[in-house]
C-alpha positions in Angstrom: -15.2 4.0 -12.5 -14.8 7.8 -11.9 -14.2 9.8 -15.0 -14.7 13.5 -15.6 -16.0 13.3 -19.1 -19.4 11.6 -19.7 -18.7 11.7 -23.4 -15.7 9.4 -23.0 -17.4 6.8 -20.8 -20.4 6.9 -23.2 -18.0 6.4 -26.2 -16.4 3.5 -24.4 -19.8 1.8 -24.0 -21.4 2.6 -27.3 -18.6 2.7 -29.9 -18.4 -0.9 -31.0 -14.6 -1.1 -31.5 -14.0 0.4 -28.0 -16.7 -1.7 -26.4 -15.1 -4.8 -27.9 -11.6 -3.7 -26.8 -12.8 -3.3 -23.2 -14.9 -6.5 -23.3 -18.0 -4.5 -22.7 -16.8 -3.9 -19.2 -18.8 -0.8 -18.7 -22.0 -2.7 -19.4 -21.2 -5.2 -16.5 -23.7 -4.8 -13.7 -20.8 -4.7 -11.2 -19.4 -1.5 -12.7 -20.8 1.8 -11.6 -19.7 4.8 -13.8 -19.5 8.1 -12.0 -18.8 11.2 -14.1 -17.2 13.7 -11.7 -13.9 15.4 -10.9 -11.9 12.7 -9.1 -10.5 15.3 -6.6 -14.1 16.4 -5.7 -15.5 12.9 -5.7 -12.8 11.4 -3.4 -13.4 14.3 -1.0 -17.1 13.7 -0.8 -17.4 9.9 -1.1 -17.5 8.0 2.2 -17.1 4.4 0.9 -14.0 2.4 1.6 -12.1 0.6 -1.1 -9.9 -2.5 -1.1 -8.2 -1.7 -4.4 -7.9 1.6 -6.3 -6.5 1.7 -9.8 -5.6 5.3 -11.0 -5.0 5.9 -14.6 -5.2 9.7 -14.8 -3.9 11.6 -17.8 -0.3 12.7 -17.5 0.1 16.0 -15.4 0.6 18.4 -18.3 -1.4 21.2 -16.8 -2.3 22.4 -13.3 -5.8 21.1 -13.7 -4.4 17.6 -14.1 -1.5 18.1 -11.7 -3.9 18.5 -8.8 -4.7 14.8 -9.1 -1.1 14.0 -8.3 -0.8 16.2 -5.2 -0.2 15.3 -1.6 -3.7 16.6 -0.8 -5.3 14.2 -3.3 -3.3 11.2 -2.0 -4.2 12.1 1.6 -7.9 12.3 0.7 -7.5 8.9 -1.1 -5.8 7.4 1.9 -8.9 8.2 4.0 -11.0 6.1 1.5 -9.0 2.9 1.9 -10.1 -0.2 3.8 -7.4 -1.8 6.0 -4.9 -3.6 3.8 -6.0 -1.8 0.7 -3.7 -1.4 -2.3 -3.4 1.5 -4.8 -1.7 1.5 -8.1 -1.0 4.8 -10.0 0.0 5.4 -13.6 3.0 7.7 -13.1 4.5 8.7 -16.5 7.8 7.4 -17.9 10.7 7.0 -15.5 12.9 6.9 -18.6 11.7 10.0 -20.5 10.4 12.0 -17.5 12.6 10.8 -14.7 12.1 13.7 -12.3 8.3 13.7 -12.9 8.1 10.0 -12.1 10.1 10.3 -8.9 8.1 13.4 -7.9 5.0 11.3 -7.9 6.7 8.6 -5.8 7.9 11.3 -3.3 4.5 12.8 -3.1 2.8 9.5 -2.3 5.4 8.9 0.4 4.8 12.4 1.8 1.1 11.6 1.9 1.8 8.5 4.1 1.9 5.7 1.6 4.5 2.9 1.6 5.4 2.6 -2.1 6.9 0.1 -4.5 7.8 1.9 -7.7 7.8 -0.3 -10.9 8.0 0.0 -14.6 7.2 -2.0 -17.7 7.2 -1.6 -21.5 3.8 -0.6 -22.9 3.9 -1.1 -26.7 2.1 2.2 -27.5 4.1 4.3 -25.0 7.5 2.7 -24.4 9.0 2.4 -20.9 6.2 3.4 -18.5 6.2 3.8 -14.7 3.7 2.9 -12.0 3.6 3.0 -8.2 2.1 0.3 -6.1 1.2 1.6 -2.7 -0.3 0.7 0.7 -0.7 2.5 4.0 1.3 -0.2 5.8 4.7 -1.9 4.9 4.5 -4.6 2.3 6.8 -6.6 0.1 6.4 -6.1 -3.7 4.8 -9.1 -5.4 7.4 -11.6 -6.6 5.1 -14.5 -7.7 2.6 -14.4 -10.5 -1.0 -15.2 -9.5 -2.4 -18.7 -10.3 -4.4 -17.6 -13.3 -4.0 -18.0 -17.0 -1.4 -15.5 -18.2 0.0 -14.8 -21.7 3.2 -12.9 -20.9 3.8 -12.3 -17.3 6.3 -14.7 -15.6 7.9 -14.7 -12.1 11.2 -13.3 -13.4 9.5 -10.6 -15.5 7.4 -9.5 -12.5 10.5 -9.3 -10.3 12.4 -7.3 -12.9 9.6 -4.6 -13.0 10.7 -3.5 -9.5 14.3 -3.1 -10.5 15.4 0.3 -12.0 18.6 0.5 -14.1 20.9 3.5 -13.6 19.2 5.7 -16.1 15.9 5.4 -14.4 17.1 5.1 -10.8 15.5 7.3 -8.1 16.5 10.9 -8.1 15.7 13.5 -5.4 12.4 15.2 -6.3 10.1 17.8 -4.8 6.7 16.9 -3.3 3.8 18.0 -5.5 1.5 20.3 -3.5 -1.8 21.9 -4.8 -0.4 25.4 -4.3 3.0 24.6 -5.7 2.8 22.0 -8.4 6.4 21.0 -8.9 5.3 18.0 -10.9 3.8 20.1 -13.7 7.0 22.1 -14.1 9.1 18.9 -14.1 6.7 17.4 -16.7 6.8 20.4 -19.0 10.6 20.6 -18.9 11.2 16.9 -19.5 8.6 16.2 -22.2 9.4 19.4 -24.1 12.7 17.6 -25.2 10.6 15.1 -27.2 8.4 17.6 -29.1 
């Protein structure tokens, strides 16, 4: 787990309601907490990973927007084992459509094969993600053989289908020195203030 703020990771471990909510995951011996800037860490780390789950804050500033750039994704690609998968939290394709598709376009420009998807998150509404690999793949269409409360095969398949009001739109690639994503994001979310 790479997180910039040691106060947040400490809170998640030591504040009983949060520790209970996360099942004391940060106390698990398999979890290594690293407090560092993800851009710097991914540049300096030499390990290879099979799965990377990215849940950065939304790109509402240039400091955060750098984590959604072609440079970051290229650096991340160099840290992936063969066949590895990445999933990225990518804002709302309904409320911030250009922002969402900018993230998708940027990952493609960095060499990823992507499968955009969305679902409803009770506290956020319609939210988007990007599943990605460095080689072609089919999006999942069958649920894993584990106990599940809500996910079904049809629900999983529907996540990869976008209705007309969330369908792909042309979007600029997000570069470190020209963060189109931050501009899209500011413009789109300002409507909801």
